N, C-alpha and C positions, 0 to 999 in steps of 0.2 A: 389386403384383397387380391387375389389372384389375377395377372395381367393374362389376356389371353393375344396372339398376336399371329396376325391373317396373314400369314406372307407362305402365299402356296408351295414354293419351291423347298421352305422348312416343318412343311407339315409330317404328321410323320405316324406311330404304329406297333403294337406287340399282344401277346398275353396268353393263347396257346397254341397250338404248334401240330401241323399234320405228319412232319418229320419225325425221323425216331431220337428220343428225347437223351441226354444223358444218364449214368446212372443214378437210379431213383433215390432221392433222399438226398440229392448234392447240397451242399451246403451252401449261401448265402457269401461273398466275400467282403469285406468292410470295404468303406469307403472314405476316402479323408477331404476334407472339405480345406482347398486352402485359401480362398477369400470369399467372404460374405460383402456383396455391395449393400454402401447405402443410397443410391439414389442420388447423390449430389455429384460434384466434380471428377469423383473416381467412374460415376456411370451406374448406369441400373439396369436390370433383365439383360445378361447380356445372352447371345445370339449363339455364340461359337468361340473356338479357340483356333486360330489361323495356324498359325506355325509357331517354331521354337526355335529360340537362336544357339550360336552354338557354346552361349554361356549358360545355356538350362531355359534361360526364360521366357516365358508364355506371352504368344503375342494373340488378342481377341476382341472384341468388338464387341458394342450395347446399341440398344436403339431408345433407351433410356437412357435419363441423368444427363450427365456430361454440364460441360462450364454453360450452356445455351440451353439446355434439354434437348437436344437434338442427338441425343447418343456420345460416344467415345469409343478410339479405339488405343487400346491400351497396351499395358507391358506389366508383366506380374514376374518378379527374381524371385531366385532361389532363396531369399528371406524373405518373399510374403509381401514384399513391399510394392503394391501396385501403383504405377502412372501414368495419369491419361495424358496419349501422347500426340492425339488430334483430335479434337471437338465434333465429329461427324460419324455416322452408319458407317464405316469403310473396312474392309478387309485385307490384309497384306499376307504376302509370300515371299519365303526365303531364296533367293538364291544360288549359283553355288559359288560363287565368291564372297556370299557373307549380306551381298546388297538385300534390303529389302524394298519391295515394289509391290503399290497396291491401286486398289478403286475404291472412289467413294461413290454409291450410290443417288441416281437422281433424285428430286424433288419437285415440288411446285415450282418452283424458282431458277434450278437448271438443271441439267441431263447428265450431271455426274464428271468427275475429274479423275486422272491417272495421276499419280504423284509417286516422289522416290522419300525415304527416308532418310533423312541428313545425318551426320554422324553428332551435331550438337542438340539433339533431342528434335529436332522439326522436320518439314516434311517442304518439300520443292515439285510443284506443280508442273508435272512434265508437256502435258496435254490434256484439254476439255473439249468435251464432248459436242460442246456448243456451238464450237468452232470448228467442227470436220459436219461436213457436206452430207448429207442422209445419215448419220450417225444417230442410235438412237440411246438408249441409257445400257449402264452395264447391265447386263442380267447373272453375273459369277463373277467369282477373284480370278485373278492370273494364275497360268502357270508357263515354269520357264520350262523350253525346247531343249533338245541338243544342240540346236543351233545357238542358244543364249537369245533368243528373242521369245519375250512374253505373251501368251496366247491368253484369247478370252471372247466370251460371248456376249453381245448387247440385242437389246429387244427394241422391238418395235416402239413409241409410246405417243399416246395422244391423239387427236383428231384432229382436220387442220393444220393452215400452215403448213413450214415444210416437211416433205416425204420424209421418213423416216423409215430404215428395215431393220430388220431379224438378221444377223447376221455375225460372221467369226471374225476376228481381228485380230492383225498384229502388230506388236508393239517393240520396236528396235531399243538396241541399248542406249541410245539418245532422245529415244522419248516420241522419235516416230511413229504417227498411227497410219496402217492401210487395211483393207477389206480383204480377209482371204478368200470369203463365200459370203453374198449373200441370198439367207433362202428365200424361195420363191415359189409361188403356186402350193400345190400339197406338203411341201418341208415347213412353209410357216407353223406358227403355233406354240409359243413359250417355250423358247430355249431356255434351258435352265444348267445349275449347278456348274463346277469348273470344270474343264475339259480333262480328258487325260489322252498324255502320249503313249502307247502302249510300246512293245518291244517290237514293233513290227515297225517303230516311226511314226505312225499316223497317227491323229487324232481324232477320239470319240468323245462321245457325248449323245446328249437327248435332246430331245425337242416334246415337252410335254402334251401336246394336240397335234403333230405333226403325224405324217406318213400319209396316203393317201384314204384311207378310214377312217383317219383323224384322230386315230384314238392313241398318237404316242409312236416317234420311233426313235430306234438306235441310228448314230449316223458315222459315217469316218473322213475323213479331211487329211489329205495330202499336204504338206507344206509346201507344196507348188499348186495347191486349189484344187483337186482332184477329188469330187463329193462323190459319196456313196453312201445307198440306204444299206445296212447291216440288216435289220429286223424294223419293221412295222406292225405293230402289233393290232390285234383284230378288234378289240374288247371281250372276247370269250373266254377260255381257259385260260389264254396267257397273262391275262388282264389289260391292261392301258393308263397313259398318266404317267408313265416312265419318269422316275424322280433322280437327280444328278446329284455329284460327280460318279461315274463308275470307279471301279477298280479292278486289276486284273491281278486272277489269283496263280497259286504258284503254278499250276497246270497250264497257263496262258490265258481262257477265259475269260469274260467280261463278267463282273457280278454287280446288278444294280437291284433296284425295288420299283415297284407298280402296284398300282390296286385294282381288284375285280368285284366284281357284282354292282347291285345297287346299295349294299352295305358297307362298298368302299373298304373290301378286307385287303389286309396288305399282304404284298407277297417279297419274297427275294426268286430272282432269278439269274440263271447263270446262261451265257449265251455265247457261242465259240464262234471265232471271228469270220467264218467264213454262214454264218447268218440262222444257227440252230441254237431255239431256246427252250428251257426248261425251268419248271419252277421247283425248288428246292428247298423253298420252306414255305409256309402260308401262316399268318396271323389271324387272330381273332380279331370281327370286326370291332370298332371302337379304340383297338389298342396305341393308332398312332405312330407307325413306325414312320422314323425319319430318313429319310433321303440320306442316302452317303452311309457306304460303309467305309472301314479300317482295316487293311487286312496287317496282322501278329505274326509273331513266331508260329512257325508250323503251318503257317500258310491258313489259322484262323482268322473268320470273319469276326469283323465286332462291330455293333451298333447301338442305339438307342433309340425307346418308345417315348414319346411327351408324356403316353396315359398305360396303360397298364402297370405293371407287376402286382405285387400283392397288395400293396395298401393305395391302386389307382393313379399315383403321381407321378409314374414314369420307371421307367428301367434299365439297366445296361446288359445285354447277351452277348454270348459267343454263337457263332455256327462253325461247322466244319463245312468244307468245299460242298461233300454230300449232301449238307442239310442238316446235321445233330443239332439238336438244340439245349443251352444251359443256359435257364437265367442267372443270372451272375449279383445282380444286386436291385433290389425295391427300393425308389426314394422314400425316403419322411421329410414329406414338405414343412413340418416348422422348422428341422436343425439341418437337414443336408441339401433344402429345396424340391423342386420337381420340374415336372414341364420340361425338361432337358431338350437341346434344340442342335441344330448342326452336327456332322460327323466327327467322333471321337478321332482324334491324337494320339496316334502312336508315340509314345517318346523314346528318345535313345536308353532310358534307365528303364525300358519295358515295361512302365506305365502306360496306365491307358487315362487323357486328359480330354476333360470338356466341359461345357458352360450348363447348367439348370438355369433358365430362365426364370422362375419364380420362385417363393420360398424363401428358406433360410433363415435366419437369427434376427435382419432386416425385413424381409417379405421382397426383397429388391433382386431377391437370386443369387447365385454361386460360382464359383470355379472349383471344379472336382477332379480327384485323381484316383482308380484301381489298378491294381496289379494283376496283369495279366497272368492265370491261372497254369 
């Protein structure tokens, strides 16, 4: 039976488009299944492929299965052997010197923590959010800045008790955590998705319900803490509830996803760093575009939809920066999995790697790859 994960930051869409299409009749591309989850110690219902190691291994996370049923951070090597390396729903990023640093998301018992993978296959806790005054719970994975520090988003949690805040935080190489910016007033409202450090050195991110109209906003932040609103959504033709992470195209513009209208039609938008927004592609209602695009060779944008495609089980697509759309693959639930989640990962071999949350031969989800066309 297909499970449905209710995580707003990973919700999605696709199907039909208002932008010009690729050549009529373009064939879909084959998709290779690298691993089918069993729902036991290996985990089940994968959420995303987070990063790739120097040896080509893939690191990702599941929300089901695992040693105690609370999900697992896993490693899949080039021989397609999967190892569960951390028994929690966690995301990890690879630093420039090869280290892996990640976050464990909070639950009813704790607010989450930051860790580093060790060479012996274990993990060392660097900081616990429960020990940091006013810290919320991780709302995204981490990115490494040009200064070597790690940056992430935290969201306020719970009611009553110690006051927690929506914030951008910084983690030094020795694990010390400090707040770079606390969202306040109209800025607050569901920060989500990893941050992006653009070519200008600033950090960019989204707050799904922030902005003066409460329809969402894109913000910028210097590593010295200077905050600015790049764009506030109106909920009209520009849509609202933007999802992160953002990506920067070859022309320097930012690209992201949003929703529009009562039917929650999904869109891909282009945003200049000066704050001009254009919708470059619109999907049919019900396709559920997943927030988070990937930039491939030639500046093409790649993404997935949780539903849509020819079989209604999800799809992989490509967009040009101008919005020309091509359907690359429609999922077959029983054999390939379906309901893909998270951003695609562009590998060094120019394959796109991703995770399908449901289906597959064991009905617990799959890891797949597809060649960039």
